[in-house]
Rosetta silent file (secondary structure, phi, psi, omega in degrees, C-alpha in Angstrom):
SEQUENCE: MGLIDDLKGKAQGLIHGNEQAIKNGITKAGDFVDTKTGGKYAGHVDKIQDGASKLVDKNGTPGQAPANEQVPPAPVNPVPPVDRAP
SCORE:     score description
SCORE:     0.000 S_00000001
   1 L     0.000  126.397 -178.503  -63.825   13.587  -80.008 S_00000001
   2 L   -78.206  170.987 -177.252  -61.509   13.310  -82.972 S_00000001
   3 H   -62.996  -42.207  179.777  -58.051   14.676  -83.331 S_00000001
   4 H   -60.421  -44.704 -179.835  -59.255   17.584  -85.562 S_00000001
   5 H   -64.069  -35.665  178.382  -61.904   18.549  -83.076 S_00000001
   6 H   -64.674  -50.491  179.473  -59.365   18.410  -80.245 S_00000001
   7 H   -61.792  -40.622  178.031  -56.909   20.638  -82.151 S_00000001
   8 H   -63.314  -40.789  178.608  -59.687   23.099  -83.111 S_00000001
   9 H   -64.509  -39.932  178.303  -60.720   23.374  -79.469 S_00000001
  10 H   -65.594  -41.233 -179.066  -57.127   24.040  -78.385 S_00000001
  11 H   -66.595  -38.821  177.148  -56.680   26.677  -81.092 S_00000001
  12 H   -64.087  -39.061  179.180  -59.959   28.405  -80.045 S_00000001
  13 H   -64.067  -38.246  179.868  -58.724   28.344  -76.433 S_00000001
  14 H   -71.631  -37.501 -179.551  -55.428   30.053  -77.476 S_00000001
  15 H   -69.221  -42.261 -172.885  -57.240   32.660  -79.588 S_00000001
  16 L   -55.637  127.212  178.726  -59.887   33.443  -76.971 S_00000001
  17 L    85.747  -11.453 -179.400  -58.826   36.524  -75.061 S_00000001
  18 L  -117.526   18.733 -173.038  -55.869   37.229  -77.311 S_00000001
  19 H   -56.352  -49.119 -174.441  -57.766   38.417  -80.400 S_00000001
  20 H   -66.226  -40.357  178.878  -56.361   41.902  -80.576 S_00000001
  21 H   -66.421  -39.136  176.917  -52.756   40.790  -80.083 S_00000001
  22 H   -64.656  -41.798  178.158  -53.179   38.204  -82.855 S_00000001
  23 H   -63.548  -37.808  179.190  -54.701   40.788  -85.226 S_00000001
  24 H   -64.032  -39.568  178.330  -51.793   43.151  -84.421 S_00000001
  25 H   -65.534  -39.614  174.813  -49.416   40.343  -85.345 S_00000001
  26 H   -59.289  -47.170  179.135  -51.297   39.744  -88.615 S_00000001
  27 H   -61.942  -45.331  177.878  -50.963   43.427  -89.444 S_00000001
  28 H   -62.726  -38.741 -179.637  -47.230   43.520  -88.598 S_00000001
  29 H   -65.475  -43.572  178.733  -46.594   40.417  -90.670 S_00000001
  30 H   -64.674  -40.054  178.505  -48.413   41.914  -93.677 S_00000001
  31 H   -64.065  -36.381  177.471  -46.538   45.203  -93.323 S_00000001
  32 H   -63.204  -44.481 -179.159  -43.255   43.216  -93.198 S_00000001
  33 H   -65.468  -41.334  178.551  -44.121   41.398  -96.456 S_00000001
  34 H   -62.621  -37.705  177.611  -45.094   44.703  -98.098 S_00000001
  35 H   -64.784  -42.921 -176.263  -41.745   46.212  -97.027 S_00000001
  36 H   -74.275  -25.514 -177.046  -39.704   43.292  -98.308 S_00000001
  37 L  -102.923    5.624  179.919  -41.597   43.174 -101.648 S_00000001
  38 L    66.040   24.470  179.561  -41.727   46.908 -102.134 S_00000001
  39 L    77.140    7.520 -175.970  -45.548   46.777 -101.976 S_00000001
  40 L   -61.464  -29.652 -179.637  -45.700   44.731 -105.173 S_00000001
  41 L  -114.532   27.587 -175.119  -48.235   42.315 -103.680 S_00000001
  42 H   -54.626  -41.445  179.798  -50.027   44.735 -101.353 S_00000001
  43 H   -64.552  -37.663  178.045  -53.470   43.871 -102.655 S_00000001
  44 H   -70.252  -39.536  178.714  -52.907   40.198 -102.085 S_00000001
  45 H   -64.557  -39.754  179.249  -51.415   40.773  -98.667 S_00000001
  46 H   -64.047  -37.896  177.822  -54.405   42.923  -97.673 S_00000001
  47 H   -64.095  -42.150 -178.892  -56.825   40.144  -98.685 S_00000001
  48 H   -69.147  -37.927  177.097  -54.900   37.613  -96.610 S_00000001
  49 H   -62.415  -43.156  177.878  -54.799   39.971  -93.674 S_00000001
  50 H   -65.507  -41.245  179.433  -58.552   40.529  -93.838 S_00000001
  51 H   -67.238  -38.385 -179.274  -59.264   36.782  -94.122 S_00000001
  52 H   -69.586  -38.065  176.583  -56.985   35.967  -91.228 S_00000001
  53 H   -65.801  -38.841  177.583  -58.594   38.650  -89.042 S_00000001
  54 H   -64.127  -41.712  177.558  -62.019   37.348  -89.882 S_00000001
  55 H   -60.707  -39.900  178.913  -60.855   33.840  -88.984 S_00000001
  56 H   -67.618  -42.848  178.748  -59.666   35.121  -85.617 S_00000001
  57 H   -61.485  -43.497 -178.712  -63.041   36.822  -85.031 S_00000001
  58 H   -65.168  -39.474 -173.474  -64.866   33.626  -86.030 S_00000001
  59 H  -103.474    4.781 -175.932  -62.818   31.267  -83.861 S_00000001
  60 L   -69.640  -32.936 -176.833  -62.023   33.468  -80.893 S_00000001
  61 L  -113.922  113.296 -176.996  -64.966   32.386  -78.779 S_00000001
  62 L   -58.283  130.489  176.216  -65.560   28.647  -78.561 S_00000001
  63 L    79.348    5.662 -177.249  -69.057   27.671  -79.546 S_00000001
  64 L  -134.691  141.731  173.864  -70.137   31.135  -80.624 S_00000001
  65 L   -80.846  162.303  175.390  -70.279   32.953  -83.929 S_00000001
  66 L   -57.828  155.740 -172.701  -69.044   36.508  -84.156 S_00000001
  67 H   -55.119  -37.673 -177.710  -71.520   39.061  -82.864 S_00000001
  68 H   -75.561  -10.378 -179.429  -72.454   40.192  -86.375 S_00000001
  69 H  -114.799    0.962  179.079  -73.273   36.636  -87.446 S_00000001
  70 L   -70.006  140.158  177.888  -75.186   35.441  -84.358 S_00000001
  71 L   -97.962  128.954 -178.291  -78.757   34.425  -84.823 S_00000001
  72 L   -65.773  147.575 -178.994  -81.081   35.627  -82.118 S_00000001
  73 L   -63.667  155.213  179.545  -82.743   32.848  -80.130 S_00000001
  74 L   -70.397  143.075  179.892  -86.224   31.741  -81.100 S_00000001
  75 L   -65.922  141.897  178.759  -88.896   33.320  -78.912 S_00000001
  76 L   -91.797  131.595  178.832  -90.167   31.101  -76.112 S_00000001
  77 L   -91.821  104.906 -178.057  -93.921   30.702  -75.997 S_00000001
  78 L   -74.662  -13.989  179.996  -94.804   30.841  -72.300 S_00000001
  79 L   -99.014  120.451  179.492  -98.457   29.964  -72.918 S_00000001
  80 L   -62.279  154.887  178.127  -99.147   26.282  -73.591 S_00000001
  81 L   -67.816  150.102 -178.662 -101.193   25.452  -76.717 S_00000001
  82 L   -77.006  135.066  178.027 -104.902   25.211  -76.195 S_00000001
  83 L   -77.913  118.015 -175.248 -106.273   21.655  -76.246 S_00000001
  84 L   -98.304    8.081 -178.432 -108.754   21.614  -79.102 S_00000001
  85 L   -72.142  137.617  179.057 -110.002   18.095  -78.503 S_00000001
  86 L   -69.844    0.000    0.000 -113.845   17.961  -77.985 S_00000001
C-alpha cells in the first residue's frame, strides 16, 4: 500500500461517522467568507461548498460509493448452465 493510499484510508476513516459535522463546518466556513467579502464571491463560495460536501459524501464510507451512485449487484444465476454436449 502506497503512501497516498494510506493517507486516503486515514482520511476516509476520519470522515466516516462525522459527515454531518464536517458539512456543517463547510457551511460555516463559506458563510464566514461571504461575511468578510460582503457576499462579493458568494457564487464561487457556493460552488466550493457544494463540491466539498459531495467529496465528503463520496469519501465518507470506505470502499463504497454514495447511495445515489451505487450500482446494484449483478443477479446471481442459481441454476447451472445446461450441458449441451451430445
